[in-house]
All heavy atoms as a GROMACS GRO file, in nm:
protein
  580
    1MET      N    1   1.649   0.449   0.836
    1MET     CA    2   1.562   0.407   0.732
    1MET      C    3   1.640   0.318   0.634
    1MET      O    4   1.753   0.347   0.604
    1MET     CB    5   1.507   0.530   0.658
    1MET     CG    6   1.415   0.494   0.547
    1MET     SD    7   1.342   0.630   0.448
    1MET     CE    8   1.363   0.772   0.541
    2THR      N    9   1.576   0.213   0.586
    2THR     CA   10   1.635   0.123   0.491
    2THR      C   11   1.580   0.150   0.350
    2THR      O   12   1.458   0.156   0.332
    2THR     CB   13   1.605  -0.023   0.530
    2THR    OG1   14   1.651  -0.047   0.661
    2THR    CG2   15   1.671  -0.119   0.435
    3GLU      N   16   1.669   0.171   0.254
    3GLU     CA   17   1.626   0.196   0.118
    3GLU      C   18   1.580   0.066   0.055
    3GLU      O   19   1.640  -0.039   0.072
    3GLU     CB   20   1.744   0.254   0.037
    3GLU     CG   21   1.707   0.291  -0.104
    3GLU     CD   22   1.821   0.352  -0.180
    3GLU    OE1   23   1.916   0.401  -0.117
    3GLU    OE2   24   1.816   0.348  -0.307
    4LEU      N   25   1.472   0.076  -0.020
    4LEU     CA   26   1.415  -0.041  -0.090
    4LEU      C   27   1.490  -0.056  -0.223
    4LEU      O   28   1.466   0.020  -0.317
    4LEU     CB   29   1.265  -0.024  -0.113
    4LEU     CG   30   1.193  -0.137  -0.178
    4LEU    CD1   31   1.196  -0.263  -0.088
    4LEU    CD2   32   1.047  -0.100  -0.203
    5THR      N   33   1.579  -0.150  -0.231
    5THR     CA   34   1.658  -0.170  -0.357
    5THR      C   35   1.604  -0.287  -0.438
    5THR      O   36   1.634  -0.298  -0.558
    5THR     CB   37   1.804  -0.198  -0.320
    5THR    OG1   38   1.812  -0.309  -0.232
    5THR    CG2   39   1.868  -0.074  -0.252
    6LYS      N   40   1.531  -0.376  -0.376
    6LYS     CA   41   1.469  -0.488  -0.449
    6LYS      C   42   1.339  -0.522  -0.377
    6LYS      O   43   1.318  -0.485  -0.259
    6LYS     CB   44   1.563  -0.612  -0.451
    6LYS     CG   45   1.599  -0.666  -0.317
    6LYS     CD   46   1.696  -0.782  -0.333
    6LYS     CE   47   1.733  -0.834  -0.194
    6LYS     NZ   48   1.823  -0.949  -0.203
    7PRO      N   49   1.246  -0.587  -0.444
    7PRO     CA   50   1.117  -0.619  -0.381
    7PRO      C   51   1.134  -0.704  -0.254
    7PRO      O   52   1.225  -0.788  -0.245
    7PRO     CB   53   1.043  -0.700  -0.488
    7PRO     CG   54   1.108  -0.660  -0.616
    7PRO     CD   55   1.250  -0.632  -0.582
    8VAL      N   56   1.052  -0.676  -0.154
    8VAL     CA   57   1.053  -0.750  -0.029
    8VAL      C   58   0.915  -0.813  -0.011
    8VAL      O   59   0.815  -0.744  -0.016
    8VAL     CB   60   1.083  -0.654   0.090
    8VAL    CG1   61   1.075  -0.730   0.221
    8VAL    CG2   62   1.218  -0.588   0.075
    9SER      N   63   0.912  -0.946   0.008
    9SER     CA   64   0.786  -1.017   0.025
    9SER      C   65   0.782  -1.085   0.162
    9SER      O   66   0.884  -1.136   0.209
    9SER     CB   67   0.767  -1.125  -0.080
    9SER     OG   68   0.758  -1.067  -0.212
   10ARG      N   69   0.663  -1.084   0.223
   10ARG     CA   70   0.642  -1.150   0.348
   10ARG      C   71   0.511  -1.222   0.348
   10ARG      O   72   0.413  -1.172   0.293
   10ARG     CB   73   0.644  -1.049   0.465
   10ARG     CG   74   0.778  -0.981   0.487
   10ARG     CD   75   0.882  -1.079   0.539
   10ARG     NE   76   1.008  -1.016   0.568
   10ARG     CZ   77   1.109  -1.001   0.484
   10ARG    NH1   78   1.099  -1.053   0.361
   10ARG    NH2   79   1.219  -0.946   0.522
   11ARG      N   80   0.504  -1.333   0.414
   11ARG     CA   81   0.380  -1.409   0.434
   11ARG      C   82   0.310  -1.348   0.555
   11ARG      O   83   0.370  -1.328   0.662
   11ARG     CB   84   0.414  -1.553   0.459
   11ARG     CG   85   0.292  -1.639   0.478
   11ARG     CD   86   0.341  -1.784   0.495
   11ARG     NE   87   0.230  -1.869   0.527
   11ARG     CZ   88   0.239  -1.999   0.541
   11ARG    NH1   89   0.358  -2.058   0.527
   11ARG    NH2   90   0.136  -2.072   0.572
   12VAL      N   91   0.183  -1.319   0.538
   12VAL     CA   92   0.104  -1.255   0.647
   12VAL      C   93  -0.023  -1.336   0.668
   12VAL      O   94  -0.094  -1.368   0.573
   12VAL     CB   95   0.068  -1.111   0.606
   12VAL    CG1   96  -0.018  -1.047   0.713
   12VAL    CG2   97   0.190  -1.028   0.581
   13HIS      N   98  -0.053  -1.369   0.793
   13HIS     CA   99  -0.178  -1.437   0.824
   13HIS      C  100  -0.279  -1.336   0.869
   13HIS      O  101  -0.253  -1.256   0.962
   13HIS     CB  102  -0.158  -1.542   0.936
   13HIS     CG  103  -0.285  -1.608   0.969
   13HIS    ND1  104  -0.337  -1.709   0.891
   13HIS    CD2  105  -0.371  -1.593   1.070
   13HIS    CE1  106  -0.452  -1.751   0.944
   13HIS    NE2  107  -0.473  -1.681   1.053
   14VAL      N  108  -0.394  -1.331   0.802
   14VAL     CA  109  -0.503  -1.242   0.834
   14VAL      C  110  -0.614  -1.328   0.901
   14VAL      O  111  -0.668  -1.418   0.835
   14VAL     CB  112  -0.560  -1.170   0.711
   14VAL    CG1  113  -0.675  -1.079   0.752
   14VAL    CG2  114  -0.449  -1.090   0.645
   15SER      N  115  -0.643  -1.304   1.024
   15SER     CA  116  -0.738  -1.381   1.100
   15SER      C  117  -0.873  -1.387   1.026
   15SER      O  118  -0.928  -1.284   0.988
   15SER     CB  119  -0.759  -1.320   1.240
   15SER     OG  120  -0.846  -1.397   1.313
   16GLY      N  121  -0.921  -1.506   1.005
   16GLY     CA  122  -1.049  -1.526   0.940
   16GLY      C  123  -1.041  -1.520   0.785
   16GLY      O  124  -1.142  -1.546   0.720
   17LYS      N  125  -0.929  -1.481   0.729
   17LYS     CA  126  -0.915  -1.467   0.584
   17LYS      C  127  -0.812  -1.563   0.527
   17LYS      O  128  -0.818  -1.593   0.408
   17LYS     CB  129  -0.876  -1.324   0.546
   17LYS     CG  130  -0.975  -1.219   0.587
   17LYS     CD  131  -1.100  -1.228   0.509
   17LYS     CE  132  -1.196  -1.116   0.553
   17LYS     NZ  133  -1.324  -1.123   0.486
   18GLY      N  134  -0.713  -1.602   0.608
   18GLY     CA  135  -0.610  -1.694   0.557
   18GLY      C  136  -0.473  -1.631   0.544
   18GLY      O  137  -0.449  -1.524   0.599
   19ASP      N  138  -0.391  -1.694   0.466
   19ASP     CA  139  -0.251  -1.650   0.447
   19ASP      C  140  -0.240  -1.575   0.315
   19ASP      O  141  -0.295  -1.617   0.214
   19ASP     CB  142  -0.154  -1.770   0.447
   19ASP     CG  143  -0.147  -1.833   0.587
   19ASP    OD1  144  -0.159  -1.760   0.686
   19ASP    OD2  145  -0.126  -1.954   0.591
   20PHE      N  146  -0.163  -1.467   0.318
   20PHE     CA  147  -0.139  -1.382   0.202
   20PHE      C  148   0.011  -1.356   0.190
   20PHE      O  149   0.087  -1.370   0.285
   20PHE     CB  150  -0.209  -1.249   0.217
   20PHE     CG  151  -0.358  -1.258   0.215
   20PHE    CD1  152  -0.429  -1.289   0.327
   20PHE    CD2  153  -0.428  -1.237   0.095
   20PHE    CE1  154  -0.569  -1.300   0.326
   20PHE    CE2  155  -0.566  -1.245   0.091
   20PHE     CZ  156  -0.635  -1.278   0.206
   21VAL      N  157   0.052  -1.319   0.070
   21VAL     CA  158   0.188  -1.275   0.042
   21VAL      C  159   0.180  -1.128   0.010
   21VAL      O  160   0.110  -1.088  -0.088
   21VAL     CB  161   0.255  -1.352  -0.074
   21VAL    CG1  162   0.394  -1.296  -0.102
   21VAL    CG2  163   0.263  -1.502  -0.039
   22VAL      N  164   0.246  -1.045   0.086
   22VAL     CA  165   0.250  -0.900   0.069
   22VAL      C  166   0.389  -0.863   0.020
   22VAL      O  167   0.488  -0.902   0.077
   22VAL     CB  168   0.218  -0.823   0.202
   22VAL    CG1  169   0.227  -0.675   0.179
   22VAL    CG2  170   0.081  -0.864   0.253
   23THR      N  171   0.395  -0.787  -0.091
   23THR     CA  172   0.522  -0.750  -0.152
   23THR      C  173   0.533  -0.598  -0.162
   23THR      O  174   0.439  -0.533  -0.213
   23THR     CB  175   0.538  -0.812  -0.292
   23THR    OG1  176   0.524  -0.954  -0.280
   23THR    CG2  177   0.673  -0.780  -0.351
   24LEU      N  178   0.643  -0.541  -0.114
   24LEU     CA  179   0.672  -0.400  -0.128
   24LEU      C  180   0.766  -0.385  -0.246
   24LEU      O  181   0.872  -0.449  -0.252
   24LEU     CB  182   0.738  -0.344  -0.006
   24LEU     CG  183   0.660  -0.352   0.126
   24LEU    CD1  184   0.748  -0.296   0.241
   24LEU    CD2  185   0.533  -0.276   0.115
   25THR      N  186   0.731  -0.298  -0.342
   25THR     CA  187   0.817  -0.267  -0.456
   25THR      C  188   0.830  -0.116  -0.465
   25THR      O  189   0.764  -0.045  -0.391
   25THR     CB  190   0.755  -0.324  -0.586
   25THR    OG1  191   0.637  -0.250  -0.616
   25THR    CG2  192   0.732  -0.471  -0.581
   26LYS      N  193   0.911  -0.071  -0.560
   26LYS     CA  194   0.922   0.075  -0.579
   26LYS      C  195   0.793   0.133  -0.632
   26LYS      O  196   0.768   0.252  -0.615
   26LYS     CB  197   1.040   0.107  -0.671
   26LYS     CG  198   1.172   0.080  -0.608
   26LYS     CD  199   1.287   0.124  -0.696
   26LYS     CE  200   1.419   0.098  -0.624
   26LYS     NZ  201   1.531   0.157  -0.690
   27GLN      N  202   0.708   0.053  -0.697
   27GLN     CA  203   0.582   0.102  -0.751
   27GLN      C  204   0.468   0.104  -0.650
   27GLN      O  205   0.379   0.186  -0.664
   27GLN     CB  206   0.539   0.012  -0.871
   27GLN     CG  207   0.628   0.023  -0.991
   27GLN     CD  208   0.761  -0.047  -0.975
   27GLN    OE1  209   0.770  -0.150  -0.910
   27GLN    NE2  210   0.865   0.007  -1.033
   28GLY      N  211   0.469   0.015  -0.553
   28GLY     CA  212   0.362   0.012  -0.456
   28GLY      C  213   0.360  -0.119  -0.377
   28GLY      O  214   0.459  -0.188  -0.366
   29VAL      N  215   0.244  -0.149  -0.325
   29VAL     CA  216   0.225  -0.269  -0.243
   29VAL      C  217   0.136  -0.369  -0.318
   29VAL      O  218   0.030  -0.334  -0.367
   29VAL     CB  219   0.156  -0.233  -0.107
   29VAL    CG1  220   0.132  -0.353  -0.022
   29VAL    CG2  221   0.236  -0.134  -0.032
   30SER      N  222   0.181  -0.493  -0.325
   30SER     CA  223   0.106  -0.599  -0.391
   30SER      C  224   0.062  -0.701  -0.287
   30SER      O  225   0.138  -0.731  -0.192
   30SER     CB  226   0.189  -0.672  -0.498
   30SER     OG  227   0.229  -0.581  -0.597
   31ILE      N  228  -0.055  -0.760  -0.309
   31ILE     CA  229  -0.104  -0.863  -0.218
   31ILE      C  230  -0.169  -0.972  -0.299
   31ILE      O  231  -0.235  -0.942  -0.400
   31ILE     CB  232  -0.201  -0.805  -0.112
   31ILE    CG1  233  -0.235  -0.913  -0.007
   31ILE    CG2  234  -0.323  -0.744  -0.176
   31ILE    CD1  235  -0.305  -0.858   0.115
   32ARG      N  236  -0.143  -1.098  -0.256
   32ARG     CA  237  -0.210  -1.208  -0.319
   32ARG      C  238  -0.226  -1.317  -0.216
   32ARG      O  239  -0.159  -1.326  -0.117
   32ARG     CB  240  -0.125  -1.264  -0.438
   32ARG     CG  241   0.004  -1.330  -0.396
   32ARG     CD  242   0.077  -1.389  -0.518
   32ARG     NE  243   0.209  -1.434  -0.482
   32ARG     CZ  244   0.238  -1.553  -0.424
   32ARG    NH1  245   0.140  -1.637  -0.395
   32ARG    NH2  246   0.361  -1.584  -0.397
   33LYS      N  247  -0.332  -1.400  -0.239
   33LYS     CA  248  -0.358  -1.513  -0.155
   33LYS      C  249  -0.244  -1.614  -0.173
   33LYS      O  250  -0.198  -1.634  -0.285
   33LYS     CB  251  -0.494  -1.576  -0.194
   33LYS     CG  252  -0.546  -1.676  -0.102
   33LYS     CD  253  -0.627  -1.617   0.004
   33LYS     CE  254  -0.706  -1.730   0.073
   33LYS     NZ  255  -0.738  -1.703   0.207
   34LEU      N  256  -0.199  -1.674  -0.064
   34LEU     CA  257  -0.094  -1.772  -0.068
   34LEU      C  258  -0.131  -1.886  -0.164
   34LEU      O  259  -0.247  -1.932  -0.162
   34LEU     CB  260  -0.066  -1.829   0.070
   34LEU     CG  261   0.054  -1.921   0.086
   34LEU    CD1  262   0.186  -1.843   0.060
   34LEU    CD2  263   0.055  -1.984   0.224
   35ARG      N  264  -0.042  -1.920  -0.250
   35ARG     CA  265  -0.059  -2.028  -0.350
   35ARG      C  266  -0.158  -1.993  -0.461
   35ARG      O  267  -0.208  -2.079  -0.528
   35ARG     CB  268  -0.096  -2.164  -0.282
   35ARG     CG  269   0.009  -2.214  -0.189
   35ARG     CD  270  -0.022  -2.353  -0.142
   35ARG     NE  271   0.083  -2.404  -0.060
   35ARG     CZ  272   0.086  -2.390   0.073
   35ARG    NH1  273  -0.010  -2.326   0.134
   35ARG    NH2  274   0.189  -2.438   0.142
   36LYS      N  275  -0.186  -1.868  -0.481
   36LYS     CA  276  -0.271  -1.821  -0.588
   36LYS      C  277  -0.189  -1.725  -0.677
   36LYS      O  278  -0.090  -1.668  -0.635
   36LYS     CB  279  -0.396  -1.749  -0.537
   36LYS     CG  280  -0.483  -1.831  -0.450
   36LYS     CD  281  -0.557  -1.934  -0.527
   36LYS     CE  282  -0.651  -2.016  -0.435
   36LYS     NZ  283  -0.723  -2.116  -0.499
   37ARG      N  284  -0.229  -1.708  -0.801
   37ARG     CA  285  -0.154  -1.624  -0.894
   37ARG      C  286  -0.206  -1.482  -0.902
   37ARG      O  287  -0.134  -1.390  -0.936
   37ARG     CB  288  -0.152  -1.688  -1.034
   37ARG     CG  289  -0.072  -1.812  -1.037
   37ARG     CD  290  -0.068  -1.866  -1.177
   37ARG     NE  291   0.002  -1.994  -1.176
   37ARG     CZ  292   0.088  -2.029  -1.267
   37ARG    NH1  293   0.117  -1.946  -1.366
   37ARG    NH2  294   0.148  -2.145  -1.261
   38LYS      N  295  -0.334  -1.466  -0.880
   38LYS     CA  296  -0.395  -1.332  -0.895
   38LYS      C  297  -0.342  -1.238  -0.790
   38LYS      O  298  -0.354  -1.261  -0.671
   38LYS     CB  299  -0.549  -1.342  -0.884
   38LYS     CG  300  -0.618  -1.212  -0.912
   38LYS     CD  301  -0.769  -1.233  -0.912
   38LYS     CE  302  -0.836  -1.100  -0.948
   38LYS     NZ  303  -0.982  -1.119  -0.949
   39THR      N  304  -0.284  -1.128  -0.838
   39THR     CA  305  -0.222  -1.029  -0.753
   39THR      C  306  -0.287  -0.897  -0.772
   39THR      O  307  -0.320  -0.856  -0.886
   39THR     CB  308  -0.071  -1.015  -0.783
   39THR    OG1  309  -0.008  -1.144  -0.767
   39THR    CG2  310  -0.005  -0.916  -0.693
   40VAL      N  311  -0.306  -0.823  -0.663
   40VAL     CA  312  -0.362  -0.686  -0.667
   40VAL      C  313  -0.251  -0.593  -0.621
   40VAL      O  314  -0.187  -0.616  -0.521
   40VAL     CB  315  -0.483  -0.674  -0.573
   40VAL    CG1  316  -0.535  -0.532  -0.571
   40VAL    CG2  317  -0.591  -0.771  -0.612
   41THR      N  318  -0.224  -0.488  -0.702
   41THR     CA  319  -0.118  -0.393  -0.670
   41THR      C  320  -0.182  -0.256  -0.648
   41THR      O  321  -0.265  -0.211  -0.726
   41THR     CB  322  -0.016  -0.383  -0.781
   41THR    OG1  323   0.042  -0.516  -0.804
   41THR    CG2  324   0.096  -0.288  -0.748
   42LEU      N  325  -0.136  -0.189  -0.542
   42LEU     CA  326  -0.186  -0.055  -0.509
   42LEU      C  327  -0.065   0.039  -0.505
   42LEU      O  328   0.024   0.020  -0.422
   42LEU     CB  329  -0.257  -0.058  -0.372
   42LEU     CG  330  -0.337   0.063  -0.332
   42LEU    CD1  331  -0.450   0.090  -0.434
   42LEU    CD2  332  -0.398   0.041  -0.196
   43PRO      N  333  -0.062   0.140  -0.597
   43PRO     CA  334   0.051   0.236  -0.591
   43PRO      C  335   0.047   0.314  -0.459
   43PRO      O  336  -0.059   0.331  -0.394
   43PRO     CB  337   0.019   0.330  -0.706
   43PRO     CG  338  -0.072   0.252  -0.798
   43PRO     CD  339  -0.152   0.162  -0.708
   44TYR      N  340   0.162   0.359  -0.414
   44TYR     CA  341   0.173   0.427  -0.283
   44TYR      C  342   0.079   0.547  -0.271
   44TYR      O  343   0.023   0.570  -0.165
   44TYR     CB  344   0.318   0.468  -0.255
   44TYR     CG  345   0.404   0.347  -0.228
   44TYR    CD1  346   0.511   0.316  -0.318
   44TYR    CD2  347   0.384   0.267  -0.118
   44TYR    CE1  348   0.588   0.204  -0.294
   44TYR    CE2  349   0.464   0.154  -0.098
   44TYR     CZ  350   0.568   0.124  -0.185
   44TYR     OH  351   0.643   0.013  -0.162
   45THR      N  352   0.063   0.624  -0.378
   45THR     CA  353  -0.025   0.740  -0.372
   45THR      C  354  -0.170   0.698  -0.345
   45THR      O  355  -0.236   0.758  -0.257
   45THR     CB  356  -0.019   0.821  -0.506
   45THR    OG1  357   0.115   0.862  -0.525
   45THR    CG2  358  -0.107   0.943  -0.498
   46GLN      N  359  -0.216   0.593  -0.409
   46GLN     CA  360  -0.351   0.546  -0.384
   46GLN      C  361  -0.361   0.483  -0.243
   46GLN      O  362  -0.466   0.500  -0.176
   46GLN     CB  363  -0.394   0.444  -0.489
   46GLN     CG  364  -0.423   0.504  -0.622
   46GLN     CD  365  -0.475   0.401  -0.720
   46GLN    OE1  366  -0.502   0.287  -0.686
   46GLN    NE2  367  -0.485   0.441  -0.848
   47LEU      N  368  -0.258   0.417  -0.197
   47LEU     CA  369  -0.258   0.361  -0.063
   47LEU      C  370  -0.274   0.474   0.039
   47LEU      O  371  -0.352   0.464   0.132
   47LEU     CB  372  -0.128   0.284  -0.040
   47LEU     CG  373  -0.110   0.221   0.100
   47LEU    CD1  374  -0.215   0.114   0.122
   47LEU    CD2  375   0.031   0.166   0.114
   48ALA      N  376  -0.197   0.585   0.020
   48ALA     CA  377  -0.208   0.697   0.110
   48ALA      C  378  -0.345   0.758   0.107
   48ALA      O  379  -0.405   0.790   0.215
   48ALA     CB  380  -0.101   0.803   0.076
   49MET      N  381  -0.403   0.773  -0.011
   49MET     CA  382  -0.540   0.830  -0.024
   49MET      C  383  -0.641   0.745   0.050
   49MET      O  384  -0.728   0.796   0.121
   49MET     CB  385  -0.578   0.847  -0.170
   49MET     CG  386  -0.506   0.962  -0.236
   49MET     SD  387  -0.559   0.991  -0.405
   49MET     CE  388  -0.721   1.057  -0.375
   50ARG      N  389  -0.634   0.613   0.031
   50ARG     CA  390  -0.728   0.522   0.098
   50ARG      C  391  -0.718   0.532   0.247
   50ARG      O  392  -0.818   0.530   0.321
   50ARG     CB  393  -0.709   0.380   0.051
   50ARG     CG  394  -0.732   0.358  -0.097
   50ARG     CD  395  -0.876   0.384  -0.138
   50ARG     NE  396  -0.891   0.369  -0.283
   50ARG     CZ  397  -0.899   0.473  -0.366
   50ARG    NH1  398  -0.894   0.594  -0.321
   50ARG    NH2  399  -0.909   0.451  -0.496
   51ALA      N  400  -0.595   0.540   0.298
   51ALA     CA  401  -0.575   0.551   0.442
   51ALA      C  402  -0.630   0.683   0.496
   51ALA      O  403  -0.694   0.685   0.601
   51ALA     CB  404  -0.425   0.536   0.476
   52LEU      N  405  -0.606   0.792   0.423
   52LEU     CA  406  -0.656   0.921   0.466
   52LEU      C  407  -0.809   0.921   0.464
   52LEU      O  408  -0.874   0.974   0.556
   52LEU     CB  409  -0.601   1.030   0.372
   52LEU     CG  410  -0.452   1.057   0.390
   52LEU    CD1  411  -0.404   1.146   0.274
   52LEU    CD2  412  -0.419   1.117   0.523
   53GLU      N  413  -0.869   0.867   0.357
   53GLU     CA  414  -1.015   0.859   0.350
   53GLU      C  415  -1.074   0.774   0.463
   53GLU      O  416  -1.173   0.812   0.524
   53GLU     CB  417  -1.060   0.802   0.215
   53GLU     CG  418  -1.033   0.894   0.100
   53GLU     CD  419  -1.053   0.824  -0.035
   53GLU    OE1  420  -1.061   0.700  -0.042
   53GLU    OE2  421  -1.057   0.896  -0.136
   54ARG      N  422  -1.009   0.664   0.488
   54ARG     CA  423  -1.057   0.570   0.593
   54ARG      C  424  -1.058   0.635   0.730
   54ARG      O  425  -1.146   0.615   0.813
   54ARG     CB  426  -0.972   0.444   0.597
   54ARG     CG  427  -1.019   0.340   0.691
   54ARG     CD  428  -0.933   0.217   0.680
   54ARG     NE  429  -0.984   0.110   0.763
   54ARG     CZ  430  -0.959   0.101   0.893
   54ARG    NH1  431  -0.890   0.191   0.957
   54ARG    NH2  432  -1.007   0.001   0.964
   55ASP      N  433  -0.954   0.714   0.756
   55ASP     CA  434  -0.944   0.783   0.886
   55ASP      C  435  -1.014   0.920   0.886
   55ASP      O  436  -1.002   0.991   0.984
   55ASP     CB  437  -0.798   0.799   0.924
   55ASP     CG  438  -0.732   0.671   0.966
   55ASP    OD1  439  -0.805   0.571   0.989
   55ASP    OD2  440  -0.608   0.665   0.976
   56ARG      N  441  -1.083   0.950   0.776
   56ARG     CA  442  -1.163   1.073   0.764
   56ARG      C  443  -1.083   1.200   0.785
   56ARG      O  444  -1.120   1.293   0.852
   56ARG     CB  445  -1.281   1.067   0.860
   56ARG     CG  446  -1.377   0.960   0.827
   56ARG     CD  447  -1.504   0.970   0.915
   56ARG     NE  448  -1.599   0.871   0.874
   56ARG     CZ  449  -1.623   0.759   0.935
   56ARG    NH1  450  -1.554   0.724   1.043
   56ARG    NH2  451  -1.716   0.676   0.892
   57TRP      N  452  -0.964   1.203   0.722
   57TRP     CA  453  -0.882   1.326   0.727
   57TRP      C  454  -0.948   1.433   0.645
   57TRP      O  455  -1.006   1.408   0.540
   57TRP     CB  456  -0.744   1.297   0.668
   57TRP     CG  457  -0.652   1.233   0.764
   57TRP    CD1  458  -0.662   1.102   0.813
   57TRP    CD2  459  -0.538   1.285   0.826
   57TRP    NE1  460  -0.560   1.074   0.901
   57TRP    CE2  461  -0.480   1.186   0.910
   57TRP    CE3  462  -0.476   1.410   0.821
   57TRP    CZ2  463  -0.366   1.208   0.983
   57TRP    CZ3  464  -0.362   1.430   0.895
   57TRP    CH2  465  -0.309   1.330   0.975
   58MET      N  466  -0.935   1.555   0.687
   58MET     CA  467  -0.987   1.672   0.615
   58MET      C  468  -0.868   1.742   0.549
   58MET      O  469  -0.784   1.800   0.618
   58MET     CB  470  -1.058   1.767   0.707
   58MET     CG  471  -1.179   1.705   0.778
   58MET     SD  472  -1.306   1.654   0.664
   58MET     CE  473  -1.371   1.811   0.616
   59LEU      N  474  -0.857   1.731   0.417
   59LEU     CA  475  -0.746   1.793   0.346
   59LEU      C  476  -0.805   1.889   0.242
   59LEU      O  477  -0.919   1.875   0.200
   59LEU     CB  478  -0.665   1.686   0.271
   59LEU     CG  479  -0.602   1.575   0.355
   59LEU    CD1  480  -0.529   1.477   0.262
   59LEU    CD2  481  -0.508   1.631   0.459
   60ASN      N  482  -0.722   1.988   0.202
   60ASN     CA  483  -0.766   2.074   0.094
   60ASN      C  484  -0.747   2.006  -0.042
   60ASN      O  485  -0.687   1.902  -0.049
   60ASN     CB  486  -0.696   2.212   0.104
   60ASN     CG  487  -0.547   2.204   0.078
   60ASN    OD1  488  -0.502   2.127  -0.004
   60ASN    ND2  489  -0.470   2.283   0.154
   61ALA      N  490  -0.799   2.068  -0.148
   61ALA     CA  491  -0.794   2.005  -0.277
   61ALA      C  492  -0.653   1.975  -0.324
   61ALA      O  493  -0.627   1.870  -0.383
   61ALA     CB  494  -0.865   2.092  -0.381
   62LYS      N  495  -0.562   2.067  -0.300
   62LYS     CA  496  -0.420   2.049  -0.341
   62LYS      C  497  -0.360   1.927  -0.270
   62LYS      O  498  -0.289   1.850  -0.329
   62LYS     CB  499  -0.341   2.173  -0.311
   62LYS     CG  500  -0.200   2.170  -0.362
   62LYS     CD  501  -0.126   2.299  -0.336
   62LYS     CE  502   0.015   2.294  -0.386
   62LYS     NZ  503   0.088   2.416  -0.363
   63GLU      N  504  -0.389   1.912  -0.142
   63GLU     CA  505  -0.334   1.800  -0.066
   63GLU      C  506  -0.395   1.666  -0.115
   63GLU      O  507  -0.328   1.565  -0.121
   63GLU     CB  508  -0.362   1.816   0.084
   63GLU     CG  509  -0.285   1.931   0.146
   63GLU     CD  510  -0.328   1.965   0.285
   63GLU    OE1  511  -0.450   1.964   0.314
   63GLU    OE2  512  -0.241   1.993   0.369
   64TRP      N  513  -0.523   1.667  -0.153
   64TRP     CA  514  -0.585   1.544  -0.207
   64TRP      C  515  -0.526   1.507  -0.340
   64TRP      O  516  -0.518   1.390  -0.375
   64TRP     CB  517  -0.736   1.559  -0.217
   64TRP     CG  518  -0.809   1.537  -0.091
   64TRP    CD1  519  -0.886   1.631  -0.024
   64TRP    CD2  520  -0.815   1.420  -0.008
   64TRP    NE1  521  -0.938   1.578   0.093
   64TRP    CE2  522  -0.896   1.450   0.102
   64TRP    CE3  523  -0.762   1.291  -0.019
   64TRP    CZ2  524  -0.921   1.353   0.200
   64TRP    CZ3  525  -0.790   1.199   0.080
   64TRP    CH2  526  -0.871   1.232   0.187
   65ASP      N  527  -0.483   1.606  -0.421
   65ASP     CA  528  -0.424   1.580  -0.550
   65ASP      C  529  -0.293   1.496  -0.542
   65ASP      O  530  -0.268   1.412  -0.623
   65ASP     CB  531  -0.392   1.708  -0.627
   65ASP     CG  532  -0.519   1.775  -0.679
   65ASP    OD1  533  -0.626   1.707  -0.689
   65ASP    OD2  534  -0.513   1.894  -0.713
   66ASP      N  535  -0.217   1.522  -0.438
   66ASP     CA  536  -0.092   1.450  -0.418
   66ASP      C  537  -0.065   1.434  -0.267
   66ASP      O  538   0.007   1.511  -0.206
   66ASP     CB  539   0.023   1.525  -0.484
   66ASP     CG  540   0.151   1.439  -0.486
   66ASP    OD1  541   0.150   1.326  -0.435
   66ASP    OD2  542   0.254   1.491  -0.531
   67PRO      N  543  -0.125   1.332  -0.205
   67PRO     CA  544  -0.116   1.315  -0.060
   67PRO      C  545   0.022   1.284  -0.007
   67PRO      O  546   0.051   1.299   0.109
   67PRO     CB  547  -0.214   1.200  -0.029
   67PRO     CG  548  -0.229   1.130  -0.153
   67PRO     CD  549  -0.211   1.229  -0.264
   68LEU      N  550   0.114   1.243  -0.095
   68LEU     CA  551   0.252   1.211  -0.054
   68LEU      C  552   0.349   1.323  -0.078
   68LEU      O  553   0.467   1.309  -0.048
   68LEU     CB  554   0.300   1.085  -0.123
   68LEU     CG  555   0.225   0.956  -0.087
   68LEU    CD1  556   0.282   0.837  -0.167
   68LEU    CD2  557   0.227   0.927   0.060
   69ALA      N  558   0.300   1.439  -0.127
   69ALA     CA  559   0.389   1.549  -0.153
   69ALA      C  560   0.442   1.608  -0.022
   69ALA      O  561   0.378   1.606   0.080
   69ALA     CB  562   0.314   1.660  -0.228
   70ALA      N  563   0.565   1.656  -0.029
   70ALA     CA  564   0.624   1.718   0.086
   70ALA      C  565   0.550   1.848   0.117
   70ALA      O  566   0.509   1.919   0.027
   70ALA     CB  567   0.773   1.748   0.060
   71PRO      N  568   0.532   1.879   0.247
   71PRO     CA  569   0.464   2.004   0.282
   71PRO      C  570   0.543   2.125   0.232
   71PRO      O  571   0.663   2.123   0.236
   71PRO     CB  572   0.456   2.002   0.432
   71PRO     CG  573   0.529   1.881   0.482
   71PRO     CD  574   0.570   1.804   0.360
   72SER      N  575   0.470   2.227   0.190
   72SER     CA  576   0.538   2.346   0.135
   72SER      C  577   0.533   2.457   0.238
   72SER      O  578   0.467   2.459   0.331
   72SER     CB  579   0.477   2.392   0.007
   72SER     OG  580   0.337   2.406   0.018
   0.00000   0.00000   0.00000
């Protein structure tokens, strides 16, 4: 595993949508349209929740409160 010590950005082509710049930071994932200034940032906890909701995971209330918490 590689530790994230500084932001990492990559250009990504999304078919039918165009080119985007995706940036990983310690706070979360940011995405913006190439050559545009408006950026949307999603913290890692919210990213995990959206992925779990999208895949229809069944979690208990405690797991939904903090989906990135280590299992106890």
